[in-house]
LOLODO-837424 format. One record per atom (N, C-alpha, C): atom name; z, x, y. Coordinates in pm, whole numbers. Layout:
  atome      up    east   north
     CA       Z       X       Y
...
# end
This chain:
  atome      up    east   north
      N      17      78    -105
     CA      39     -14      -6
      C       6     108     139
      N     -88      55     199
     CA    -119     141     354
      C     -12      96     422
      N      89     213     489
     CA     167     212     592
      C      90      74     719
      N     197     -31     763
     CA     122    -127     862
      C     142     -58     982
      N      35    -114    1076
     CA      45     -59    1205
      C     101     -60    1299
      N     219       6    1306
     CA     354     -32    1372
      C     431      80    1385
      N     514      54    1519
     CA     656     176    1496
      C     781     138    1467
      N     862     162    1460
     CA     975     109    1393
      C    1089     154    1545
      N    1111      13    1598
     CA    1189      16    1694
      C    1359      60    1682
      N    1415     123    1795
     CA    1529     224    1777
      C    1634      87    1712
      N    1745     160    1645
     CA    1839      24    1623
      C    1913      71    1765
      N    1960     158    1803
     CA    1995     192    1927
      C    1912     152    2076
      N    1995      83    2180
     CA    1892      86    2284
      C    1857     243    2350
      N    1732     194    2367
     CA    1661     380    2428
      C    1718     380    2549
      N    1771     315    2614
     CA    1794     343    2747
      C    1941     443    2753
      N    2020     438    2600
     CA    2134     515    2612
      C    2103     684    2644
      N    2176     754    2712
     CA    2181     885    2736
      C    2185     983    2625
      N    2065    1075    2560
     CA    2082    1120    2448
      C    2194    1237    2451
      N    2261    1221    2346
     CA    2380    1299    2348
      C    2337    1472    2309
      N    2163    1451    2237
     CA    2138    1548    2191
      C    1960    1538    2189
      N    1901    1596    2250
     CA    1755    1573    2185
      C    1647    1685    2228
      N    1622    1763    2073
     CA    1590    1868    2043
      C    1530    1900    1929
      N    1411    1966    1899
     CA    1354    2046    1814
      C    1312    1899    1726
      N    1256    1785    1749
     CA    1273    1676    1690
      C    1355    1607    1606
      N    1473    1627    1709
     CA    1597    1596    1657
      C    1663    1490    1805
      N    1676    1366    1800
     CA    1772    1318    1886
      C    1875    1207    1836
      N    1989    1278    1908
     CA    2151    1160    1914
      C    2188    1073    2010
      N    2164     936    1994
     CA    2276     877    2084
      C    2376     798    2007
      N    2470     773    2114
     CA    2607     682    2050
      C    2632     583    2129
      N    2632     495    2066
     CA    2694     319    2149
      C    2838     321    2023
      N    2947     375    2133
     CA    3072     330    2086
      C    3066     380    1924
      N    3122     291    1858
     CA    3119     310    1693
      C    2989     341    1637
      N    2846     345    1664
     CA    2771     356    1610
      C    2685     503    1667
      N    2660     587    1592
     CA    2560     687    1621
      C    2444     710    1603
      N    2308     709    1659
     CA    2193     671    1580
      C    2137     844    1588
      N    2088     902    1438
     CA    2019    1002    1469
      C    1868     976    1434
      N    1755    1019    1519
     CA    1634     967    1513
      C    1574    1096    1480
      N    1436    1109    1424
     CA    1364    1204    1387
      C    1274    1172    1474
      N    1245    1283    1571
     CA    1116    1231    1694
      C     975    1324    1667
      N     936    1340    1586
     CA     767    1403    1552
      C     694    1307    1511
      N     693    1196    1561
     CA     558    1116    1452
      C     436    1149    1458
      N     395    1243    1528
     CA     269    1251    1485
      C     221    1350    1372
      N     358    1451    1354
     CA     317    1532    1214
      C     457    1469    1108
      N     446    1287    1111
     CA     514    1232    1086
      C     679    1309    1018
      N     717    1359    1132
     CA     829    1423    1129
      C     837    1502    1027
      N     771    1586    1004
     CA     785    1702     929
      C     938    1798     938
      N     975    1862     864
     CA    1065    1937     912
      C    1089    2058     900
      N    1146    2130     957
     CA    1177    2287     983
      C    1299    2366     992
      N    1317    2463     999
     CA    1457    2530    1016
      C    1494    2472    1173
      N    1409    2489    1251
     CA    1475    2449    1362
      C    1533    2323    1395
      N    1466    2199    1296
     CA    1502    2060    1278
      C    1626    2083    1255
      N    1648    2127    1140
     CA    1762    2167    1008
      C    1886    2191    1131
      N    1862    2299    1192
     CA    1993    2323    1293
      C    1998    2234    1416
      N    1898    2155    1483
     CA    1934    2017    1564
      C    2052    1907    1491
      N    2006    1909    1302
     CA    2089    1836    1253
      C    2209    1816    1229
      N    2225    1967    1218
     CA    2364    2005    1211
      C    2455    2005    1353
      N    2400    2021    1460
     CA    2461    2012    1578
      C    2456    1876    1605
      N    2425    1819    1540
     CA    2391    1642    1607
      C    2583    1614    1536
      N    2563    1626    1430
     CA    2678    1630    1319
      C    2813    1677    1394
      N    2810    1767    1505
     CA    2915    1882    1516
      C    2939    1748    1652
      N    2876    1732    1706
     CA    2859    1669    1844
      C    2890    1528    1827
      N    2906    1466    1727
     CA    2968    1308    1696
      C    3126    1306    1767
      N    3095    1171    1849
     CA    3279    1133    1906
      C    3322    1141    1800
      N    3469    1117    1828
     CA    3572    1070    1725
      C    3554     890    1700
      N    3507     853    1831
     CA    3469     706    1787
      C    3399     616    1708
      N    3286     754    1665
     CA    3191     705    1566
      C    3219     680    1427
      N    3203     554    1390
     CA    3203     517    1249
      C    3096     513    1162
      N    2993     457    1224
     CA    2899     447    1172
      C    2766     519    1204
      N    2653     650    1137
     CA    2582     673    1155
      C    2452     661    1113
      N    2350     623    1172
     CA    2210     555    1148
      C    2108     647    1121
      N    2043     679    1068
     CA    1926     805    1046
      C    1774     714    1046
      N    1694     747    1131
     CA    1588     688    1139
      C    1479     808    1173
      N    1359     732    1135
     CA    1239     844    1196
      C    1135     790    1263
      N    1101     790    1389
     CA    1020     747    1475
      C     882     741    1390
      N     794     622    1417
     CA     637     619    1339
      C     655     564    1228
      N     498     576    1153
     CA     514     516    1057
      C     551     561     900
      N     626     695     918
     CA     705     757     825
      C     847     773     828
      N     919     772     745
     CA    1088     859     799
      C    1060    1040     792
      N     988    1078     698
     CA     982    1199     697
      C     881    1292     595
      N     776    1318     622
     CA     723    1389     511
      C     728    1501     442
      N     830    1555     453
     CA     899    1696     408
      C     894    1804     528
      N     912    1900     408
     CA     877    2075     495
      C     739    2051     556
      N     751    2091     688
     CA     632    2124     772
      C     542    2255     667
      N     437    2229     625
     CA     322    2316     559
      C     330    2450     625
      N     354    2459     710
     CA     378    2553     807
      C     403    2664     777
      N     536    2622     700
     CA     682    2741     619
      C     594    2810     507
      N     500    2737     451
     CA     387    2796     329
      C     319    2920     391
      N     291    2907     557
     CA     197    3003     581
      C     272    3149     558
      N     178    3261     530
     CA     217    3420     592
      C     296    3410     713
      N     235    3370     829
     CA     323    3370     947
      C     449    3257     970
      N     446    3189     882
     CA     607    3089     920
      C     593    3003    1042
      N     713    3008    1076
     CA     728    2946    1205
      C     771    3039    1318
      N     742    3016    1463
     CA     758    3150    1508
      C     936    3103    1545
      N     947    3272    1541
     CA    1099    3322    1535
      C    1173    3318    1388
      N    1122    3242    1316
     CA    1180    3224    1190
      C    1128    3316    1097
      N    1175    3370    1028
     CA    1136    3423     888
      C    1079    3321     817
      N     944    3381     732
     CA     860    3316     662
      C     910    3300     522
      N     899    3245     417
     CA     926    3210     327
      C     926    3363     207
      N     809    3391     274
     CA     793    3527     189
      C     875    3625     258
      N     921    3615     394
     CA    1029    3732     441
      C    1145    3687     340
      N    1153    3578     353
     CA    1297    3570     252
      C    1299    3589     112
      N    1215    3551      64
     CA    1207    3643     -74
      C    1184    3768     -47
      N    1195    3863       3
     CA    1186    3984       9
      C    1327    4021      82
      N    1397    3933     127
     CA    1545    3983     147
      C    1683    3969       3
      N    1784    4019      61
     CA    1886    4038     -83
      C    1892    3897    -108
      N    1933    3912    -228
     CA    2057    3792    -285
      C    2092    3727    -188
      N    2231    3799    -150
     CA    2310    3761     -66
      C    2220    3682      99
      N    2168    3751     123
     CA    2069    3717     251
      C    1994    3573     207
      N    1910    3564     125
     CA    1858    3451      84
      C    1965    3345      63
      N    2031    3338     -23
     CA    2150    3241     -42
      C    2224    3226     101
      N    2236    3321     185
     CA    2304    3262     329
      C    2205    3184     388
      N    2061    3242     399
     CA    1975    3137     460
      C    1987    3026     448
      N    1980    2993     291
     CA    1915    2870     210
      C    2095    2776     256
      N    2184    2831     219
     CA    2319    2759     282
      C    2335    2722     410
      N    2282    2807     530
     CA    2249    2769     665
      C    2169    2623     630
      N    2029    2615     581
     CA    1950    2504     577
      C    2025    2381     558
      N    2087    2403     414
     CA    2202    2296     364
      C    2296    2201     450
      N    2328    2290     529
     CA    2403    2207     636
      C    2383    2084     672
      N    2263    2099     711
     CA    2204    1963     798
      C    2192    1823     703
      N    2253    1899     544
     CA    2217    1775     455
      C    2326    1716     428
      N    2463    1791     483
     CA    2608    1753     388
      C    2676    1680     450
      N    2694    1678     646
     CA    2795    1644     704
      C    2800    1463     725
      N    2683    1442     634
     CA    2662    1276     620
      C    2737    1206     532
      N    2787    1268     443
     CA    2882    1231     349
      C    3060    1228     377
      N    3045    1271     520
     CA    3187    1303     582
      C    3265    1202     526
      N    3413    1192     477
     CA    3457    1055     438
      C    3531     931     594
      N    3509    1026     683
     CA    3555     934     862
      C    3422     854     874
      N    3300     883     787
     CA    3167     834     836
      C    3127     737     717
      N    3028     636     747
     CA    2960     555     675
      C    2824     606     714
      N    2739     663     657
     CA    2591     735     702
      C    2517     607     654
      N    2385     544     704
     CA    2276     474     641
      C    2148     512     703
      N    2057     547     630
     CA    1939     594     631
      C    1866     444     623
      N    1789     453     757
     CA    1633     343     753
      C    1596     400     712
      N    1457     352     633
     CA    1374     418     585
      C    1234     357     548
      N    1131     410     612
     CA     980     365     606
      C     902     455     613
      N     753     456     521
     CA     676     503     496
      C     698     611     434
      N     684     726     433
     CA     666     831     368
      C     809     913     338
      N     869     929     242
     CA    1032    1036     292
      C     995    1119     140
      N     940    1207     176
     CA     893    1327      47
      C     975    1458      55
      N    1010    1501     -38
     CA    1048    1631     -43
      C    1157    1643      34
      N    1204    1746     172
     CA    1335    1722     219
      C    1346    1600     280
      N    1219    1526     321
     CA    1248    1407     358
      C    1315    1301     327
      N    1302    1306     147
     CA    1337    1209      45
      C    1498    1294      36
      N    1539    1378      25
     CA    1689    1468      -1
      C    1766    1415     135
      N    1674    1407     290
     CA    1746    1391     379
      C    1775    1223     325
      N    1726    1119     324
     CA    1766     994     254
      C    1867     991     200
      N    1819    1084      85
     CA    1952    1076     -20
      C    2136    1157      33
      N    2114    1232     142
     CA    2235    1243     202
      C    2305    1201     268
      N    2259    1052     274
     CA    2337     929     331
      C    2402     863     234
      N    2487     762     285
     CA    2606     739     203
      C    2506     590     152
      N    2442     492     213
     CA    2306     414     206
      C    2200     397     209
      N    2091     346     146
     CA    1968     336     233
      C    1886     187     216
      N    1871     169     350
     CA    1804      48     350
      C    1625      92     393
      N    1560     -13     279
     CA    1463      99     282
      C    1344     -63     349
      N    1214     -24     385
     CA    1110    -104     425
      C    1035    -118     300
      N     978    -235     264
     CA     885    -254     185
      C     738    -157     159
      N     733     -73     279
     CA     607       7     215
      C     661     171     229
      N     818     170     204
     CA     832     293     177
      C     814     377      82
      N     768     520      33
     CA     719     574     -76
      C     803     712     -67
      N     920     707    -193
     CA     996     844    -211
      C     911     924    -277
      N     898    1059    -264
     CA     872    1173    -352
      C     932    1301    -371
      N     971    1363    -508
     CA    1025    1477    -474
      C     878    1565    -504
      N     877    1664    -447
     CA     743    1730    -433
      C     774    1929    -514
      N     921    1932    -485
     CA     927    2045    -502
      C     879    2133    -588
      N     893    2075    -737
     CA     895    2076    -827
      C     703    2165    -882
      N     634    2050    -805
     CA     487    2066    -810
      C     439    2166    -728
      N     541    2228    -595
     CA     511    2338    -555
      C     555    2487    -573
      N     627    2500    -741
     CA     680    2555    -804
      C     818    2601    -756
      N     883    2509    -629
     CA    1017    2563    -572
      C    1132    2410    -683
      N    1215    2399    -616
     CA    1349    2291    -690
      C    1368    2266    -573
      N    1419    2126    -557
     CA    1507    2070    -468
      C    1649    2176    -434
      N    1627    2220    -330
     CA    1779    2293    -294
      C    1837    2235    -156
      N    1802    2111     -98
     CA    1872    2087      37
      C    1945    1975      12
      N    2041    1963    -131
     CA    2158    1885    -139
      C    2101    1777    -211
      N    2008    1700    -267
     CA    1960    1604    -286
      C    1980    1581    -443
      N    1972    1685    -548
     CA    1983    1672    -686
      C    2108    1588    -741
      N    2215    1633    -622
     CA    2343    1542    -708
      C    2324    1433    -693
      N    2278    1377    -559
     CA    2302    1217    -501
      C    2197    1150    -618
      N    2093    1219    -612
     CA    1974    1172    -729
      C    2002    1154    -854
      N    2100    1228    -887
     CA    2168    1200   -1075
      C    2227    1093   -1066
      N    2331    1084    -924
     CA    2468     958    -948
      C    2346     869    -887
      N    2257     843    -849
     CA    2221     683    -811
      C    2133     665    -950
      N    2061     735   -1006
     CA    1944     656   -1061
      C    1977     745   -1253
      N    2064     837   -1249
     CA    2080     898   -1379
      C    1991    1019   -1389
      N    2063    1085   -1496
     CA    1987    1238   -1502
      C    1817    1181   -1573
      N    1792    1155   -1668
     CA    1671    1102   -1695
      C    1564    1090   -1630
      N    1615     965   -1507
     CA    1525     915   -1418
      C    1488    1042   -1297
      N    1584    1074   -1303
     CA    1627    1188   -1173
      C    1514    1298   -1194
      N    1520    1338   -1353
     CA    1412    1446   -1384
      C    1312    1403   -1390
      N    1257    1303   -1446
     CA    1125    1226   -1456
      C    1071    1247   -1277
      N    1156    1192   -1222
     CA    1084    1205   -1106
      C    1062    1326   -1019
      N    1155    1430   -1034
     CA    1108    1553    -959
      C    1023    1614   -1050
      N    1013    1613   -1162
     CA     925    1708   -1251
      C     784    1695   -1239
      N     769    1521   -1189
     CA     626    1496   -1170
      C     565    1439   -1041
      N     680    1438    -952
     CA     653    1435    -810
      C     589    1309    -755
      N     600    1193    -893
     CA     523    1096    -837
      C     602     969    -717
      N     561     918    -684
     CA     619     799    -569
      C     692     692    -623
      N     821     683    -595
     CA     862     565    -619
      C     878     452    -486
      N     858     358    -555
     CA     839     243    -444
      C     984     175    -379
      N     953      75    -297
     CA    1046      21    -247
      C    1110     -33    -365
      N    1027    -153    -451
     CA    1095    -225    -536
      C    1179    -133    -624
      N    1120     -15    -704
     CA    1199      57    -789
      C    1309      93    -751
      N    1322     138    -613
     CA    1428     194    -557
      C    1548      95    -502
      N    1501     -34    -540
     CA    1610    -115    -545
      C    1641    -125    -664
      N    1568    -123    -754
     CA    1588    -176    -913
      C    1713     -69    -974
      N    1672      73    -960
     CA    1730     181    -993
      C    1891     185    -936
      N    1892     117    -804
     CA    2028     168    -676
      C    1992     302    -621
      N    1855     323    -607
     CA    1822     443    -536
      C    1836     363    -400
      N    1807     262    -390
     CA    1843     198    -232
      C    1915      72    -219
      N    1994       0    -136
     CA    2099     -48    -140
      C    1982    -197    -115
      N    1865    -172      18
     CA    1809    -314      34
      C    1663    -284      61
      N    1589    -376      16
     CA    1436    -329      77
      C    1411    -477     150
      N    1362    -453     258
     CA    1314    -561     341
      C    1171    -547     402
      N    1096    -650     490
     CA     958    -627     545
      C    1009    -494     667
      N     886    -397     689
     CA     879    -295     753
      C     947    -345     909
      N     865    -479     966
     CA     923    -505    1083
      C    1073    -563    1144
      N    1150    -566     996
     CA    1302    -635     986
      C    1400    -519     958
      N    1348    -405     913
     CA    1423    -303     873
      C    1548    -254    1005
      N    1518    -240    1106
     CA    1621    -237    1199
      C    1749    -298    1204
      N    1680    -431    1228
     CA    1787    -580    1198
      C    1880    -568    1062
      N    1810    -560     962
     CA    1863    -524     844
      C    1980    -389     861
      N    1962    -295     912
     CA    2021    -187     956
      C    2140    -249    1021
      N    2111    -279    1119
     CA    2217    -310    1261
      C    2294    -465    1191
      N    2235    -509    1110
     CA    2349    -578    1011
      C    2475    -540     929
      N    2423    -460     863
     CA    2493    -358     757
      C    2625    -273     839
      N    2556    -254     940
     CA    2667    -161    1029
      C    2752    -243    1069
      N    2720    -391    1129
     CA    2818    -479    1174
      C    2914    -495    1068
      N    2884    -551     943
     CA    2944    -551     811
      C    3028    -444     798
      N    3001    -319     794
     CA    3073    -192     791
      C    3221    -204     893
      N    3190    -235    1038
     CA    3253    -224    1127
      C    3329    -287    1117
      N    3323    -391    1050
     CA    3423    -515    1064
      C    3551    -520     981
      N    3515    -395     881
     CA    3642    -378     826
      C    3706    -258     913
      N    3881    -288     888
     CA    3951    -190     926
      C    3929     -29     910
      N    3905      66     979
     CA    3869     202     938
      C    3927     243     870
      N    4051     264     908
     CA    4159     326     761
      C    4121     283     630
      N    4114     169     590
     CA    4079     130     465
      C    3916     131     429
      N    3828     138     542
     CA    3716     190     498
      C    3726     361     416
      N    3776     441     524
     CA    3799     554     494
      C    3869     609     393
      N    3935     504     313
     CA    4059     559     216
      C    3950     513      72
      N    3873     373     122
     CA    3800     353      -9
      C    3684     431      -6
      N    3611     511      53
     CA    3495     563      62
      C    3539     698      11
      N    3695     763      33
     CA    3730     883     -66
      C    3749     833    -191
      N    3788     720    -219
     CA    3842     685    -382
      C    3707     701    -471
      N    3581     614    -398
     CA    3472     610    -454
      C    3403     737    -478
      N    3418     801    -388
     CA    3348     975    -405
      C    3421    1056    -457
      N    3529    1069    -529
     CA    3636    1115    -611
      C    3618    1036    -746
      N    3546     959    -778
     CA    3537     858    -866
      C    3509     919    -996
      N    3395     987    -986
     CA    3342    1038   -1130
      C    3325    1160   -1183
      N    3465    1226   -1064
     CA    3498    1355   -1106
      C    3659    1322   -1162
      N    3710    1190   -1181
     CA    3853    1207   -1231
      C    3796    1116   -1367
      N    3921    1095   -1424
     CA    3954    1036   -1568
      C    3978     912   -1493
      N    3979     801   -1580
     CA    4060     673   -1597
      C    4200     679   -1529
      N    4249     717   -1583
     CA    4420     771   -1514
      C    4434     839   -1422
      N    4366     959   -1405
     CA    4341    1024   -1267
      C    4312     922   -1130
      N    4203     815   -1149
     CA    4178     736   -1094
      C    4245     651   -1041
      N    4337     586   -1136
     CA    4448     453   -1099
      C    4591     560   -1034
      N    4572     668   -1051
     CA    4666     753    -975
      C    4620     761    -819
      N    4541     777    -817
     CA    4465     823    -649
      C    4463     640    -556
      N    4419     583    -728
     CA    4421     424    -607
      C    4539     387    -580
      N    4661     420    -684
     CA    4813     377    -596
      C    4852     452    -529
      N    4833     564    -499
     CA    4866     644    -369
      C    4782     616    -208
      N    4641     610    -244
     CA    4600     513    -163
      C    4646     393     -67
      N    4686     296    -217
     CA    4702     177    -150
      C    4872     214     -93
      N    4934     293    -144
     CA    5043     307    -134
      C    5056     359      49
      N    4987     436     131
     CA    4961     476     234
      C    4900     348     311
      N    4800     283     238
     CA    4772     178     327
      C    4854      56     390
      N    4952      42     255
     CA    5054     -76     293
      C    5172     -32     390
      N    5211     123     379
     CA    5291     170     500
      C    5242     136     593
      N    5095     172     641
     CA    5042     180     742
      C    5033      36     791
      N    5016     -70     723
     CA    5001    -236     746
      C    5160    -213     770
      N    5265    -186     754
     CA    5401    -225     759
      C    5452    -145     870
      N    5369     -51     979
     CA    5421       5    1037
      C    5488     125    1023
      N    5512     145     873
     CA    5596     252     868
      C    5518     364     795
      N    5387     402     844
     CA    5306     509     845
      C    5313     657     917
      N    5341     756     888
     CA    5346     906     983
      C    5330     861    1078
# end
């Protein structure tokens, strides 16, 4: 299905003064909701190290009032993945090329990839709920950026694909862990090694996406979801997210213990007996 001829409207009022607007990333804040927008639709929001650093900076600049972060991309595609310029011998201006990186020491290469990964990790902070609003193509690094968020609302024209393996690489921007957690090992392996497209319908059926809507309803659906999250007390949301994030790494008995401790904190807080 071809992408419809439209641009996605911002979730947050575009007249808001940006907190950050650089290297293809814009951050706006409206009280409890922050919106991070990829702003290079001419290149289908292709990603680069400069963009990753800007995403990391956006996370650091979030005010304490923010409870929900919406991630979106301008134009017809969420993100077509890594800018192909990265695969050229010259790479990006002022950046080491992939060839240069490969020639570095193990420690240097590891440190560089770790720096890139920082752009994909802060979305899972326990004090935030992050929502990716995904339309059009979300390929490779774009797919992994959507996976970095807690929740995904997709347009009916969405096309997810993990193309790294097809290029002789691996997905290394923190996407493998959430992908396996969402769709299971066998399906995650098949998606990654074939590089095929995952449609909106399949993404909802497999748990990859929470909701699929017509493209012109995407921002409204995200806005409704954000409002529903904000309707619950912040501390209860934080405790619940922490419980769910840790559940897979705990035994049933350990999870029961964690639930009791969390509920005790909530009850004391509600009774005015918290620290």
